[in-house]
RODRENMI-92133 format. One record per residue (C-alpha): residue number from 1; residue in one letter; x, y, z. Coordinates in pm, whole numbers, plus 50000, padded with zeros to 5 digits. Example, Ala and Ser with C-alpha at 12.3 -4.5 7.8 and 13.67 -1.06 7.14 Angstrom:
// RODRENMI-92133
   i aa    xx    yy    zz
   1  A 51230 49550 50780
   2  S 51367 49894 50714
END
This chain:
// RODRENMI-92133
   i aa    xx    yy    zz
   1  M 31745 35180 52131
   2  A 31594 35527 52143
   3  K 31373 35615 52432
   4  K 31012 35694 52352
   5  P 30901 36031 52475
   6  E 30669 36000 52772
   7  S 30313 36080 52681
   8  E 30174 36392 52835
   9  S 29896 36368 53085
  10  F 29556 36505 52998
  11  M 29606 36782 53252
  12  D 29937 36884 53087
  13  V 29774 36896 52744
  14  F 29476 37088 52881
  15  T 29701 37333 53066
  16  R 29915 37396 52759
  17  F 29602 37441 52547
  18  G 29472 37702 52794
  19  Q 29806 37882 52793
  20  D 29813 37885 52413
  21  L 29468 38044 52408
  22  K 29572 38293 52676
  23  M 29299 38168 52910
  24  P 29318 38264 53277
  25  N 29471 38008 53510
  26  V 29224 37769 53667
  27  D 29287 37629 54012
  28  I 29179 37269 53962
  29  E 29236 37185 54329
  30  K 29001 37463 54434
  31  I 28734 37338 54192
  32  M 28777 36982 54317
  33  A 28756 37097 54680
  34  H 28438 37288 54597
  35  H 28273 36983 54441
  36  R 28398 36759 54720
  37  K 28222 36986 54972
  38  N 27905 36970 54760
  39  L 27916 36590 54759
  40  E 27981 36580 55134
  41  A 27679 36805 55193
  42  L 27463 36582 54973
  43  E 27586 36277 55163
  44  K 27505 36436 55501
  45  S 27163 36536 55372
  46  A 27096 36184 55247
  47  R 27207 36039 55583
  48  A 26973 36274 55766
  49  S 26686 36171 55538
  50  A 26769 35803 55587
  51  A 26779 35847 55965
  52  G 26440 36017 55946
  53  A 26299 35733 55739
  54  T 26435 35481 55991
  55  S 26274 35673 56279
  56  L 25948 35691 56088
  57  M 25947 35316 56021
  58  A 26023 35245 56388
  59  K 25735 35470 56495
  60  Q 25498 35303 56249
  61  R 25602 34960 56378
  62  E 25537 35080 56735
  63  I 25196 35215 56634
  64  L 25105 34886 56467
  65  Q 25211 34684 56772
  66  D 25012 34911 57004
  67  T 24707 34889 56779
  68  L 24723 34510 56763
  69  H 24757 34497 57142
  70  E 24450 34722 57182
  71  I 24246 34511 56939
  72  T 24344 34192 57119
  73  E 24252 34346 57453
  74  M 23917 34467 57318
  75  A 23836 34125 57172
  76  Q 23907 33961 57508
  77  N 23689 34215 57689
  78  F 23395 34141 57458
  79  R 23396 33777 57571
  80  T 23330 33868 57930
  81  P 22966 33848 58029
  82  G 22776 34171 58054
  83  G 22466 34344 57932
  84  P 22414 34548 57618
  85  Q 22494 34867 57807
  86  D 22834 34728 57911
  87  M 22901 34631 57550
  88  V 22815 34982 57423
  89  A 23028 35141 57697
  90  K 23325 34919 57604
  91  Q 23284 35003 57234
  92  A 23264 35374 57310
  93  D 23572 35354 57532
  94  F 23761 35165 57262
  95  A 23656 35419 56999
  96  R 23766 35708 57224
  97  K 24104 35547 57299
  98  S 24154 35466 56930
  99  F 24079 35824 56828
 100  E 24311 35970 57093
 101  A 24590 35731 56992
 102  A 24543 35815 56623
 103  V 24567 36190 56691
 104  K 24873 36144 56914
 105  N 25043 35914 56664
 106  A 24969 36145 56371
 107  G 25132 36432 56560
 108  E 25439 36226 56643
 109  V 25474 36101 56285
 110  A 25437 36457 56153
 111  E 25707 36575 56394
 112  I 25947 36301 56278
 113  V 25888 36389 55912
 114  K 25925 36762 55982
 115  K 26248 36716 56179
 116  S 26400 36492 55913
 117  G 26309 36724 55629
 118  T 26426 37034 55814
 119  E 26760 36878 55906
 120  S 26820 36760 55550
 121  I 26732 37097 55398
 122  D 26936 37289 55656
 123  I 27247 37094 55553
 124  L 27193 37184 55188
 125  R 27101 37544 55271
 126  E 27427 37585 55466
 127  R 27627 37448 55173
 128  I 27456 37693 54938
 129  R 27553 37978 55174
 130  E 27914 37856 55176
 131  T 27912 37834 54797
 132  M 27784 38190 54765
 133  D 28058 38307 55004
 134  E 28320 38121 54796
 135  I 28190 38281 54476
 136  R 28184 38626 54637
 137  E 28538 38577 54771
 138  G 28664 38458 54432
 139  Y 28506 38755 54259
 140  E 28655 39000 54510
 141  N 29002 38843 54470
 142  R 28989 38898 54094
 143  K 28951 39276 54134
END
């Protein structure tokens, strides 16, 4: 029985087609390595964003727990006997503490968001720099 010729791989057909058209050689491994680095940078950036989101959720949970604790404490303090002046003083103190906590928490949340966004963008920015260097190097090698 006669042996069937082995079918050519897509890469062999593509390579021969390029040679027939007198196209310049393409380094497939270099292209794959380039895209692999791009995907790795995107993955790192996504991980940084996810870590930031996790930190943000943890901070929000902490804020909620602190707020509930403060409300519970305030409610218990209102049950204690005292005059109207004591009641107004307690309300003013609670309002002051609430405002200070809100400002502090807003600053901390903003810092978490800023850090997460900066880290994620820095990863992508570095990959763009590397890509530009690779392009420049490839162009200079062709001369």
